[in-house]
ROFIBA-26652 format. One record per residue (C-alpha): x, y, z; residue in three letters; residue number from 1. Coordinates in steps of 0.2 Angstrom, whole numbers, plus 5000, padded with zeros to 4 digits. Layout:
N
east; north; up; code; pos
X; Y; Z; ala; NUM
...
This chain:
299
east; north; up; code; pos
5070; 5023; 4888; met; 1
5056; 5015; 4878; leu; 2
5041; 5026; 4876; his; 3
5023; 5020; 4876; pro; 4
5012; 5024; 4861; pro; 5
5005; 5042; 4863; arg; 6
4987; 5035; 4863; his; 7
4992; 5024; 4878; tyr; 8
4998; 5040; 4887; val; 9
4983; 5050; 4882; tyr; 10
4971; 5037; 4889; leu; 11
4980; 5034; 4905; asp; 12
4982; 5053; 4909; ala; 13
4964; 5057; 4906; val; 14
4958; 5042; 4916; ala; 15
4970; 5047; 4931; arg; 16
4965; 5065; 4930; ala; 17
4946; 5062; 4928; gly; 18
4946; 5077; 4916; ser; 19
4952; 5081; 4899; ile; 20
4957; 5099; 4903; arg; 21
4967; 5093; 4918; lys; 22
4976; 5079; 4908; ala; 23
4980; 5092; 4894; ala; 24
4988; 5103; 4907; asp; 25
4999; 5089; 4913; gln; 26
5003; 5083; 4895; leu; 27
5007; 5101; 4890; his; 28
4995; 5100; 4875; val; 29
4979; 5109; 4870; ala; 30
4963; 5102; 4878; ser; 31
4954; 5103; 4861; thr; 32
4968; 5093; 4853; ala; 33
4967; 5080; 4867; leu; 34
4948; 5079; 4866; asn; 35
4949; 5076; 4847; arg; 36
4962; 5062; 4850; lys; 37
4951; 5054; 4863; ile; 38
4936; 5055; 4851; leu; 39
4947; 5047; 4837; glu; 40
4952; 5033; 4848; ile; 41
4934; 5030; 4853; glu; 42
4929; 5030; 4834; gly; 43
4943; 5016; 4831; glu; 44
4937; 5006; 4845; val; 45
4918; 5008; 4841; gly; 46
4912; 5013; 4858; thr; 47
4913; 5027; 4870; pro; 48
4928; 5025; 4883; leu; 49
4923; 5039; 4894; phe; 50
4907; 5045; 4900; glu; 51
4906; 5064; 4899; arg; 52
4900; 5072; 4916; leu; 53
4896; 5090; 4920; pro; 54
4913; 5091; 4929; arg; 55
4925; 5079; 4920; gly; 56
4925; 5062; 4913; val; 57
4923; 5044; 4920; arg; 58
4928; 5028; 4912; leu; 59
4914; 5017; 4904; thr; 60
4915; 4998; 4906; ala; 61
4923; 4997; 4889; ala; 62
4936; 5010; 4895; gly; 63
4940; 5001; 4910; glu; 64
4944; 4985; 4900; val; 65
4954; 4994; 4888; leu; 66
4964; 5004; 4901; leu; 67
4969; 4989; 4910; ala; 68
4977; 4982; 4895; thr; 69
4985; 4999; 4891; val; 70
4993; 5000; 4909; arg; 71
4999; 4982; 4907; arg; 72
5007; 4988; 4891; gly; 73
5015; 5003; 4899; ile; 74
5022; 4992; 4913; ala; 75
5029; 4979; 4901; asp; 76
5038; 4993; 4891; leu; 77
5045; 5000; 4907; glu; 78
5051; 4982; 4911; ser; 79
5059; 4980; 4894; ala; 80
5068; 4996; 4896; ser; 81
5075; 4991; 4913; ser; 82
5081; 4974; 4906; gln; 83
5090; 4983; 4891; ile; 84
5098; 4995; 4904; glu; 85
5104; 4980; 4913; gln; 86
5112; 4972; 4898; leu; 87
5121; 4989; 4896; gln; 88
5128; 4987; 4914; gly; 89
5116; 5000; 4922; leu; 90
5104; 4998; 4937; val; 91
5093; 5013; 4937; arg; 92
5074; 5017; 4937; gly; 93
5060; 5021; 4949; thr; 94
5053; 5008; 4961; val; 95
5035; 5011; 4966; arg; 96
5029; 5003; 4982; ile; 97
5013; 5003; 4991; ala; 98
5015; 4999; 5010; cys; 99
5006; 4998; 5027; ala; 100
5009; 5012; 5039; glu; 101
5017; 5000; 5051; ser; 102
5032; 4998; 5039; val; 103
5032; 5015; 5031; ala; 104
5040; 5024; 5046; asn; 105
5055; 5012; 5049; asp; 106
5057; 4996; 5039; leu; 107
5054; 5002; 5021; val; 108
5063; 5018; 5021; pro; 109
5078; 5011; 5031; ala; 110
5079; 4997; 5018; thr; 111
5078; 5010; 5004; val; 112
5092; 5020; 5011; ala; 113
5103; 5004; 5013; ala; 114
5099; 4999; 4995; tyr; 115
5103; 5016; 4988; gln; 116
5120; 5016; 4995; arg; 117
5125; 5003; 4982; thr; 118
5112; 5008; 4969; his; 119
5112; 5027; 4969; pro; 120
5103; 5028; 4952; gly; 121
5087; 5020; 4958; val; 122
5073; 5031; 4964; gln; 123
5058; 5026; 4975; phe; 124
5040; 5032; 4976; arg; 125
5031; 5026; 4992; ile; 126
5012; 5026; 4994; thr; 127
5005; 5022; 5012; val; 128
4987; 5016; 5015; gly; 129
4975; 5003; 5020; gly; 130
4976; 4985; 5014; thr; 131
4962; 4986; 5001; ala; 132
4969; 5002; 4993; ala; 133
4986; 4995; 4993; leu; 134
4981; 4979; 4984; val; 135
4970; 4989; 4972; arg; 136
4985; 5000; 4967; asp; 137
4995; 4985; 4964; leu; 138
4982; 4976; 4953; leu; 139
4980; 4993; 4943; asn; 140
4999; 4993; 4940; asp; 141
5000; 5010; 4949; asp; 142
5014; 5002; 4959; val; 143
5025; 4986; 4957; glu; 144
5026; 4980; 4975; leu; 145
5015; 4980; 4989; val; 146
5019; 4976; 5008; val; 147
5002; 4974; 5017; ala; 148
4995; 4965; 5032; his; 149
4985; 4949; 5028; asp; 150
4979; 4954; 5011; pro; 151
4964; 4944; 5005; pro; 152
4969; 4930; 4994; ala; 153
4967; 4935; 4975; ala; 154
4972; 4927; 4959; glu; 155
4981; 4943; 4954; gly; 156
4993; 4942; 4969; leu; 157
5010; 4934; 4968; gln; 158
5017; 4932; 4985; val; 159
5036; 4936; 4986; ile; 160
5038; 4935; 5005; ala; 161
5026; 4931; 5020; ser; 162
5032; 4933; 5038; val; 163
5022; 4930; 5054; pro; 164
5017; 4947; 5062; gln; 165
5008; 4946; 5079; pro; 166
4997; 4960; 5084; leu; 167
5001; 4970; 5100; cys; 168
4993; 4981; 5112; val; 169
5002; 4998; 5114; met; 170
5000; 5008; 5130; met; 171
5010; 5020; 5142; arg; 172
5022; 5012; 5154; pro; 173
5011; 5017; 5168; asp; 174
4995; 5009; 5162; his; 175
4987; 4996; 5173; pro; 176
4990; 4982; 5161; leu; 177
5008; 4987; 5158; ala; 178
5016; 4974; 5169; gly; 179
5009; 4959; 5160; gln; 180
5018; 4947; 5148; asp; 181
5003; 4945; 5137; ser; 182
4986; 4951; 5135; ile; 183
4969; 4945; 5129; arg; 184
4957; 4956; 5120; leu; 185
4944; 4953; 5133; ala; 186
4957; 4961; 5146; asp; 187
4955; 4977; 5136; cys; 188
4936; 4978; 5137; glu; 189
4936; 4989; 5152; arg; 190
4949; 5003; 5146; tyr; 191
4947; 5017; 5133; pro; 192
4953; 5011; 5116; ile; 193
4960; 5020; 5100; ala; 194
4955; 5010; 5085; leu; 195
4961; 5010; 5068; gly; 196
4949; 5013; 5053; ala; 197
4940; 4999; 5045; glu; 198
4953; 4999; 5031; ser; 199
4966; 4993; 5043; phe; 200
4971; 4974; 5044; gly; 201
4972; 4975; 5063; ser; 202
4954; 4982; 5064; arg; 203
4947; 4968; 5054; arg; 204
4955; 4955; 5065; leu; 205
4949; 4964; 5081; ile; 206
4931; 4967; 5075; asp; 207
4930; 4948; 5070; arg; 208
4936; 4942; 5087; leu; 209
4926; 4955; 5097; ala; 210
4910; 4949; 5088; val; 211
4915; 4931; 5092; lys; 212
4918; 4934; 5110; leu; 213
4903; 4946; 5112; arg; 214
4914; 4960; 5118; leu; 215
4909; 4978; 5120; ser; 216
4925; 4988; 5117; leu; 217
4926; 5006; 5123; arg; 218
4931; 5015; 5107; val; 219
4936; 5033; 5112; ser; 220
4944; 5037; 5095; leu; 221
4944; 5030; 5078; glu; 222
4957; 5036; 5065; ala; 223
4966; 5030; 5049; asn; 224
4983; 5036; 5055; ser; 225
4994; 5025; 5066; val; 226
5003; 5040; 5073; glu; 227
4986; 5048; 5078; thr; 228
4981; 5033; 5087; leu; 229
4998; 5031; 5096; glu; 230
4998; 5050; 5101; phe; 231
4981; 5048; 5108; phe; 232
4986; 5033; 5118; ala; 233
5001; 5042; 5124; leu; 234
4992; 5058; 5130; thr; 235
4976; 5049; 5137; thr; 236
4982; 5032; 5143; asn; 237
4971; 5024; 5131; ala; 238
4975; 5007; 5122; leu; 239
4979; 5006; 5104; cys; 240
4984; 4991; 5093; phe; 241
4999; 4989; 5081; gln; 242
5007; 4975; 5073; phe; 243
5024; 4971; 5080; arg; 244
5034; 4978; 5066; val; 245
5027; 4995; 5069; gly; 246
5030; 4996; 5087; thr; 247
5049; 4997; 5087; ala; 248
5051; 5016; 5086; arg; 249
5039; 5021; 5100; asp; 250
5045; 5007; 5111; val; 251
5063; 5012; 5108; gly; 252
5060; 5029; 5113; arg; 253
5052; 5023; 5129; gly; 254
5035; 5033; 5125; asp; 255
5025; 5017; 5124; leu; 256
5026; 4998; 5128; ile; 257
5020; 4984; 5117; ala; 258
5013; 4968; 5124; ile; 259
5008; 4954; 5112; pro; 260
4990; 4949; 5111; leu; 261
4988; 4930; 5117; ala; 262
4971; 4927; 5107; asp; 263
4974; 4914; 5094; arg; 264
4964; 4923; 5082; asp; 265
4976; 4938; 5083; leu; 266
4992; 4929; 5084; ala; 267
4992; 4922; 5067; gly; 268
4994; 4938; 5056; gly; 269
5005; 4939; 5041; lys; 270
5015; 4953; 5033; leu; 271
5015; 4950; 5015; val; 272
5026; 4957; 5000; met; 273
5018; 4954; 4983; ala; 274
5018; 4959; 4965; ala; 275
5005; 4957; 4952; arg; 276
5004; 4939; 4945; ala; 277
5010; 4938; 4928; gly; 278
5019; 4955; 4928; arg; 279
5038; 4955; 4923; ala; 280
5045; 4967; 4936; leu; 281
5058; 4980; 4930; pro; 282
5076; 4975; 4935; val; 283
5078; 4988; 4949; ala; 284
5061; 4983; 4957; thr; 285
5066; 4964; 4956; ser; 286
5083; 4968; 4963; ser; 287
5075; 4979; 4977; phe; 288
5062; 4966; 4981; ala; 289
5075; 4953; 4985; gln; 290
5083; 4966; 4997; thr; 291
5067; 4970; 5005; leu; 292
5063; 4951; 5006; lys; 293
5079; 4948; 5016; ala; 294
5074; 4963; 5028; ala; 295
5057; 4956; 5031; leu; 296
5063; 4938; 5034; glu; 297
5077; 4945; 5046; gly; 298
5065; 4954; 5057; met; 299
């Protein structure tokens, strides 16, 4: 395994911890020694990289520029190590994925389990969150792959797979709307609604259409957890919204049903898997990406 230069490790650890003392504890070095090393690096660069605060440190603008290069360097070293291992006939390493909650409880872990049956030396770290946070983690090289709903177009994104993902209304089987084949957002206006947080891809779509149609939705609950929204719908007979990929488990158990939304503005969603443009992915990540791509396209 190729190891990054120590000053790369020091800068990255302090930036992530937001504290020299906390970073020193994680690195198992004395905080005074780490602080001295940071001061040496700042002296070599010729400008402060961290702003000293009463309770920790924060990157300066110069520090953010340097750290972006440092993290790319660390990522490239990890990729080189992975490629060397491949030359030696090994496929191992850690794959870091950031994904939407809609695929975190079923599709992604199931694909990971299937992949590990033939690649037991590969470990996985999965981060779950809203689209904006997921893309930010990818562009910061905190993860190698992202699976998100309708991420905004960005120069730093390299799309590996993109599949249609219509939005559905979820409800109890005894709900008044349960007998319909499709539903429009306007049909939901007279019923209580559990709505995802503003970080959710589905929330942005719904908000835009509600403004366009001048709808007044009866939002009884707002949450940043899909499970919370679905449980509320189950216990109160409210409506909630979820992309089709995230409905399988509850529908399969018979707890809730999912009916597609017929509005054109809500039917054109995409589930996207992407990497950071220009990054050479480690062998294990590149290999798993092809497996996950096949799973997405086979939905």
